[in-house]
N, C-alpha and C positions, 0 to 999 in steps of 0.2 A: 504495501499501500504505498503510495506517495505522500509524501507530507508536505505540508504547506507551509509557505516562508512567512514569517513573522519578525517585528523590531518589539524588542521589549522596551517600554516608556516608561518612566516614572518624573513624577514631579512633587520637590518635595516643601512645602510650605510650612508657613510659622504655626498652624494645627493642623494639617492632618497630611498624610502622604497618600496620594494617588501612582498604582501601577497599574498596566495593564500591556496586553498580547495585540498587539495592532495587524492587520492583514494588509496586503502590497496594497491596496485601494484604501488606505487609511482608514478603516472601521474597526470598531472596537472588537476582537474575537474575544477576550475575558477582563473582566478589571476588579481592582479591589483596593479599598480604602482604609490607612489605617490611622491612628491619633498619633500626631507629631509630637505629643507634651501630654503630661500628665496635669501640669498646674498654670494658672494664669500668665505667673512671669518666669523667666529665666528662658533660656534659650532654646529650641526645640531639639530633638534628636541628637543626643552628643553620641559623636564618634560615626554619626551615619549609622547605629547600630541597626535601628529601625528599619530603617531605607536598605539595608542589605538582606536583613532577613525577611524581607516585602521579595525583592529581588530573587532568592533561593526558592523562597515560595510560587512564585512564579515559571519559574524555568523546571521546577516539578509538574506544573499545569501545565505548563509547553509540553513535556515527554508525555503527560497523559494524554493529551489530543494531540500528538502525532504533530507537532508546529519546530518546524525548522528554528529557531533565532539564531542569526547569525550578524545581529549588530543591536547597539542599545543607544535610546537618547535620554537626557535626563536632564530634566530643568529646575533652577535654585531659587527661589524666595531669597534672592543675593545680587551683588553686581558680578558679570561675569565678563571678562574681558576677551577679545576677539582671538586672542589664543586659546578659550574656552578653559581659562581657570577662575574659579573662585577669588573674589576679590575684596569679599567681605565679610564678617561674621555677626550681622547685625540681629540674624533670626535665626538660624544654624548652628550648632555646634561640631561644625566640621572639622578635622585635624590633618586629612589627608588631601590631596585633590581625587575628586571622585571620578575624572577622566582616567586616571592611574590604578587609583582604589577597584572602581569596578570594573576596568579591565583584567587587572588580578584575580579577581573575584570569578568573572565568568569566563573568561577565554576568547572573547571579543570585543572588537573598539567599541568605543563608547564617544558619542557627541553631547557635549556640554553647551545649554544656555539658558540664559534667563526663563525666570517664568513667565515675565509678560512678554517676552520677544517670542516664545512658543504659542502664547496665546493669540497673541496677532499673524502669526503664521497661519495657525488654523482657521483664524477669522477668515483670514485673505482666500486660502482657498473653499471654505465654506460658504463666504456670501459673496466669493466672485468679485469682491473689491479692488482696488487696486492703488488708492491713494484715501487715506483717512489718518485719525488719532486714536490710538486704542486706548483704554484706559481699565484696569483691574481695581476693582474696590472690594476687597475681603477681608482676611483678617489684617493685610496689608492695602496698600495705594501705592500702583506705578503706573505707567505710561509709556508705550512705544508709538514712533510718530512711523509711519507704513509709507515709504513712497516709493512706486513703481511695482508695489507687492510685494516688498522687503522691508521687514523692521528697521529703521537705520541705528545701530548700535554706538555712534559718536567714535570719537579718536581713541578713548579707552575703554567701552561696554558701559558707560556711565550714562546712557542718554536716555534713560529711565526713569530719574529723580523725581517725577510728580510728586510722590510721597513725604518726600523732603522740605519741601515748602515750607517755610515759614511764617505763620496764620498771622503774625503782626509781625511790630518792630522791636517789642522789647526782646530784652537779654534774657528773659525766661520763656518767651513766645517758644510753645511745645512746637511741633511740626506737623503739618497736615496729618502724616500715618498717626501720630498719636493722639490727633484730635477725633478722627474722623472715621477711621479703620474700625472693621471687627473690634478688633481687641482693643483698640482704643477706647473706643464706646465701653467694654466690659470692665476696662481698666478704672476708666473714670470711674463710673459708677460704684463699685469696688471702693475705690477711696475715699467716695462722698459719703458711701452708706457702712464702711464697714461688714457688708453682707458679703456671705460665700458664693460668688460667681462663677462658675462654670462653663458659662459660654456667651456669648453674645445674645442667643436667642433668650437669655433667663432677663435681660433688660429691656428686651423688645417687647416680651408679654407682658412686661409691668407698665407701658407708654401709658395707657389711658387710667392706670390706679395709684402710678406714682408719679408726684410731680418732677420728683428727682431723675427718674430715667427719661419724662417729657422732656423736661429740658435738655439733658447731655443729650438725648438724641436731635433735637430740634435744632439745636448750636453745631452739633457733627453736622448736621445737614444744611446747615446756611453757610457754613464754613467751607464746605468742599462744592456746595454750586457756585460761592463766588469765586472759590480756584480755578473751578471749570470755565469761567467766564475771563479769566485773567487768562488762561492757557490760549484760549481762541486770541486773544491778540500777540501774544508770543509767538504762536505757531501758523496761524492762518491757516487750520485744516479746510480740508472739501466739506468733512462730516467728523463726527465723534462717536465712535463704539464702546461702549461699556459693557464689560461682562466681570465675575466674581461671583462668589457664592451669598457676599453681602448684597451685591447691588441686583442680581437676578430674583434671589431667595425673599425679598421683600418689598413685595409693592409700596408697602409705609414710606419705608427712606427712600426708594426712589423718588416714589413723588414729592417729600419734602424737597429733596435734593434738587431736582428740575423746576420746581417755583424758583427755589433760589436763584438757579442759573439763569433763567428766564429775566426774572429780577435785574440781573446784576450784568447780563452778554450786553457787550455793546450795541448799541440802537446806530451806531452809524450806516452800518449795513446789514443784510439780513444776517441771522447769527447760524452758522451750519447747526442740521440736525442733529439731536442724541438719540439714536438708537438702542437697542439691547444686541446683544453677542447672539450669534446665531448658532455661534460653534460649541454654545451650552456648558456642562459642566465638566466634559470631557474635553475643553478643549486645549488645556495644557499638554497630557499624553499625548493629544492627536500632533500638537504644534513639535513636540518633542521627538515625533518621529518622523513627522516629515524633516528636520533638522537631520535626524542623521540619516535620511535618504538623499 
């Protein structure tokens, strides 16, 4: 019986790690999701032990399903250089460069990319769009400007830094990701209430019940919408595509952010349309597979 070829694709995020076996037409043949952390604070996946256990598990599944895996693609919620090297430890507690580490583990070559550029690659393919600003709003916040169907990495791979925008000019100003991302909202709520917050969903469940939750979510959305409007002035995109778990998963948050965006975006010309990602929740692993091929 002939085997089917597949790419092993991994998305290492700040809250969860997704793994998939992806077919030659970039269809998902099998996927699994595991938590990346056990606490709201601290770095995710120390030494990439959880990620490597997931890779091993997926290779066993591939064997059971008679899938021939000869290459891997992994994307990370970190800065990644044009040479496919992780260049930050803002979210994930890696210790060895995964390009070599994963190759030693599996016996085949790996392509390493940033998560937002991987998602943008998947979006360009799924939606058949060539020029757009892709933004992810999930545990973190990031962006990628796509030109001619290709995410622009910048000189050092760091042209993804929407999330590090300072939200005001004071020395104590938090960055956008700390204020308006899923983890940012959860941490702000925990600090304000001393409650045991296990996820962003816990905070959103309190939106109509707790004025503190309502204020934190509302202020996060207002700042994110205003920051998106500023990105229009900086980059002049034809359209904005937004994905990520928080954005796609919360009608409430999406509506609040869009209201702020419409209020703040330039009136000098027609503002670019904001649309939801069509690549969906598997965008990062599909994009990692595209990058590997």
